[in-house]
N, C-alpha and C positions, 0 to 999 in steps of 0.2 A: 369090515367088509363083509357082505353078502356072499355065500358059496357061490353063487351064479357068476357074480363078480371075480371072485378070488380064483376060480380054476382058469378063466382065460389069461388072468395076469400071472398066473404061475406058469402057464405053457409059454407066456412071453418071455418071462426069464428065463426059462430052459432054452429057449430059442435062442436068445442072446448069447448065453454062456455056451451054448454049442457051436455057435458062430464064431465065437473069440476062441474057442478052443481049436475049431478047424483051421482060423487062419494062423494061430500058432504053431500049427502042426505043418501048416503050407510053408510057413518061413522056415522052420527047422529042416524040411525038406528041402527047399531052395538052397540051404546052406550046405546040407549034405553032398548035394550035386554040383555046387558051384565049384569054380576054380578059383583058388586064391594063390597069386604069384609068390613063390618063395623069394627069399633074400637075394638080390644079385642077379636076377633072372626072371624073365617074364614069357611065357608061350605067346606067340603069334598064330593067328589063324587067318586064312584068306576069307574075305567076305563070302564069298559063294559057298565055302564050306561050311559055315553056319547060316545059310540061308538068308543072306543080305545080298543086295544088289551093289555090285562092287562101282559099277559105272555112276549111280548116284553118289555114294561115297565120295568118289573122284570129284563130283561137282561140288560137294559140299566143302571140300577141300580148297578146291580153287576158289570157291566164293569167301572163304576165310582169309585167304591169302590175298585175294583183290580188295578186301575190305579191312586191309592194316591200318590201325589207328594213324591220325595224320599227326599227333605229337612226336615231338624229337626223340631220338634214340636215347639222348641224355637226358636220365631222369632228373639229374640236377637242374639241367636248363628248362625242363619242363615245369619243374617246381616252381621256378621264378617267374614262368609264364602264368600259373595258375594259382596255388595257395600262397606262393610267396608274396603276393601282392596284398594279402591280408594284413592286419594290425599284427606286428610282432611274428611276422611270417618267415624269418630267417630260418633256414635248414640248420637243425642241431642233430641229426644224425646221419649216418651214410647212406650216399646215393650210389647208384652203378648205371652204367649205360645198358641198355636192355638188346636183346637179340631181335632176330626177324620173328614173324608170325610164326606161331608154332602149336601144336596140338596132338592130342592123341584120342581115339575113339577106342573104347573097351566095351565089349558085349559079352554078357555071361562070364566075365572075369578075362577073357582074352582080348589081347590088342588085335584089332581087326584094320585100322588104318592110324598113320601118324604123319606128321609133317614138320618143316622145320628143324629145331635143334632141342630135341626132348631132354637132351642130357645138360644143356646150359642152365646155370643158377641164375635166376633173375630174382629182382623184387617181384612181389607177388601182392604189394600194397594191402588193401583190406580183406582178402582172403585170408590175412593173418588173424583177423578176427574170431573168423571161425576155429582156429587153434586156440585162441585165449578163451573163448567160451567153452570149448572142450575141456580145458585144465580146468575151469571152475566146474564143471560137471563131473570131473573126477573126484573133486573136493567134496562135493555133495554125495556121490557114490560111497565114499570112504569115511563119511561122517564127520569131516572137518567142518563143514558148513551144514547145520541141522536141516535147513529149509531154506530154499530161494525166497520164501516170504518173509524171512527174517530181515530186520533192517540192518544194514552193514557196520554201520557205527561199533558196537560192542566188538566186532571181529578186528578192529583196527586200532592197535594202541598208538600213542605218540611216536614219531618217526624221526630219528636223526637223519638228515642229509648229509651224505658224505661228500666232502671237498677239500681234497688233499692240499689245496693252495691256501687254506684258511689258517691262520695263525692260532696256535694253542690257547694263547689268552684272547680274550674279547675285547675288543677297542671300547673305551669309555661309552661311545655314542650308542653302542648296542646293549648296555646294561639295562635291563629291565624289558627287552624285547624278546618275544618267544625265540628260544633254541630248537624247538622239535616242531614238525609240522602236524596237523591234526585235521585230515582231508574231510573227516565227517563231523565236524564240531559245531558247525553253524545248526542254528533251528531247523532250518530245511533240510540241509544234508542229513541230519539226524533220523529224518522221516523216511530215507531212502532205503528200498530194500535191494537184495541180489536181483531178484526178478526185473525190477525198474532198470539198473544198469544194463542187464543183458538184453532187454528189449530196446534201449536208448529211449527212455520214457522218464529219467529221472529228473531232468533239469537240475544236475548236480550244479553248484555256484563256487566259484573259486578259481584260483590260478595253480597250475602244476608245470614243473620244468619249464618256468619261465612263459607259459602260455595261458592268457585267461581264457576261461570257458567261452566268453563273448566274442572273441576275436577268431574263433573258428566259424567259418562261413557266415560272416557277421551280418545283421540285418541292415538294410539299405539306410535305416533310421539311425544315424548315430547317435542321436540323443538320448535314445533308450539302451544302449548297449550295458549301461552300469547302472539303469535306473528302474528297469521294467520288473514288475512283480513277479514272483516265481509261480510256476504253475504246478499244480498239487503232483506229485510223483505218480506216473501210472496214467496220468490224462493226456498228455501231448508227446508226440513222437518228434525227435529232432536227432539227426545224425552228427553227432559230434566227437571229435577226436579225443579231446580233453578229457571228456567224461568216459571214454574207452581206456584211456591211460589211467585213469582214477580206479577203474575197475580192476586193472592188471597190477596196481599196487596194492590194493586190497586183498587179491589173490596171493601175491607174493607175502604179504602179511600172515596169511593162513597157512600156506606151506612151509614157510619158514626156509624155502630153498629156491634157487633161481628156477624161473618157470620152463626155460628151456629144458633142464634136467629131467623135469617132471614129466613133460611132453615126450621126451626121448626115451624115458623108461618105460612110460604105462601105453605109448601109442605109436610112437615112429621106430622103434626097434621091433616091436612085436607084430608090426605089419610089413617088416622088410624094407623100411625106406633106406636110402642111400645115408652115407654118413657126411654128404655135402651140404645139406641144409643148414642154416644159421638163422637165429632169431634176434636181431639186434635192437638195443634201443638206441637213446638218445645219450650224447655225451656227457651230460649232465644229470642223467637220471638214475644217481648212484645214493643208496642207503647204507646205513651201518646196521647190520643185521647179525645177532650173535658174535659180534667182535670180528666180523668180516665185512669188507666192501661188496656188495650185490648190485648187481644192474636190474632196475626195475624196466622190463622190456616194454616196447610199444606196441599198439594193437594195428598199427598199419604202417604205412609209408609217408604219411602227412608229416612233414617236417624231416623226413628222412628215417631210416630203419625199417623196421617191421621183419617180416619173415622173406629170406632169400631162399629159393628153393627151385629145384627143375621139375619139368612137367610130369615126369614118372611119380616122384613123390606124391605130387599133387593127386594124380589119379589113383594112387594107393589110399589115400585119404578119401577121396570120393567114393571108392569102392567099400570101405569101412562104414561111411554113412549110406550108401546104398543098401548094406546088409544090417543097419540098424544098430551098429555098433559093435556087430559080432565079426570076428576075423577067424575063418577056419575052425569054427566051432567053440572058440573063446570069447566070451562077451567083454570086451574091452571097455565098452561106455554101456551103462544100463540103458535098456530099451526104453525104460521110464524117461531118461533124461534126453533120447532122441525123439520119444514122442513129444516132451515139451518143446524142445527146439523147433518142432515143426508146427506148434500151435499159434495161429495167427497172434499178432499184437492187435489189440483192441483199437488203438488210434491209427494203426498202419497194418492191415489185414495182409498186406504182402510181405510181411517182416516177421519172423521168428525170432530166436535167440540170435544175436549177432554171430556171424553172418549168415545167415540161413535166409535166403530170399524165397518166398514161396509162389507158389502159382495162384494164389486164391481167386477164383472166379476167372482164370485165366487172364489175368491183368497183366503180369509180368511177363509171360511168354505165351502169348496166345497161341502157336503152333504145338504147345505142348500140351501133355495130359494136367489134368488139375493136381494129380500126387507128386508131379517133377517139382524139384527144388533146385537151387543154385547157390554155392559159395562165390562170393562176386568181390571182386578188387578192382581198383582203378587201372586203366592201361589199356583195353579191358582185360582183366584176368577172370576167367570163368572156369568153374568146375561145375559141369552139368549133371545132374544126378535124377536118374528116371527110373523108379522101381518097377513101373508098369511094363517096360522095356527091356529090364536087366541091363541099364545102360550108363555109362559114365563117359562125359565129353570133357575133355580140359582143352581150353582155347587161350591163346595168350597173344596179347597184343592186336586184339580186333576192336573195331570201332563199336562201342555200345548199341549204336542203333542197329548193328548188324546181327546181334546175337540171337534174335529170333528167327531170322532169315537162315542162320547156320543150323539151328536146331530143327527147322522146318526140313532143311535139306537132308540131313542126316535122317529124321524119320521117315523120308520117303524112300529110304532104302530097305526099309522093312516092309515084308509082303502085306499087302491089303487083308483085313480080317472082316469076314462077312458077319 
């Protein structure tokens, strides 16, 4: 490279490095001045005291309540109206009746508004996936998984399913049949990476906990359910809970301990979450691990189970992701992991790692900034995270079509910037 070309290039590199350093300094400064609620308490501020329009926030809350989901409050009844109609759709995990529309608005760490029953522990459905991907991220941060680009198969040994009703001796007709499950043993599944599973682009094939992957949101063409060719991992996005549960089982194999214990130790206790949340799996999703029966938890409420949690604990998790994995100066999740979670998936640019929904090109939430993202679950349950406004909004049991309308009304409470 000639001297004339090298000098401008060098100044460009210096400029990029300077901007990166300034961004890091700004993030540290924000964390130093931010409020992080201690365990068992959370300071409230009036909207007016922090420069927000209280009338507009009240209008946003009224909108959320008026747009309650039309689904029944019995989550079990709702299941059999929806996913229960699929092949092999019987519920195999716990369900619970839900509460009234509920929410919390957090600005700069302080609660500025809330409605409904924020202390009520309810199913949060696929918001559970964000907790699952975080547990995988912790495994990467701690070196238990070398890279998300590694194939999963070498990390998962043959697994014995725990069945207390099974006789000790095997019946004659089972002799020669596999005694252990190998969820990543097929030629296709051996090519799947952790990144593919996290982005729901794996096209994992098989049956897990009695649910075939093709039976989850099945194609309208029944003739191709078991015959279609597999898509190369990373090329096609398909939202599929059987594959999510395969990721959960793989993560359990890596951690060699129950995933709820991992989440509690490294995330929920440090952010001051309550002791009321529960991460449930299916009643048949037990394996033998180091001589003990351990449940492989599910990544959502499809067929029951998943995370049962109150709105305050959801808001704390949202606040953690708002601060890029940092809680009051302690980095609980690496910034590298959060950055990866916020990177668009090529076949579906509004999806990062499960279940980080991105606002790429303002497609997901047109009224929100491009930098905003949300942890979303059926119901609808939403943790909206908006770094530009230092804002977290938890909304529960709101019609999915009303999500953008709620965000729009909350943002109208902020002073206009010139």
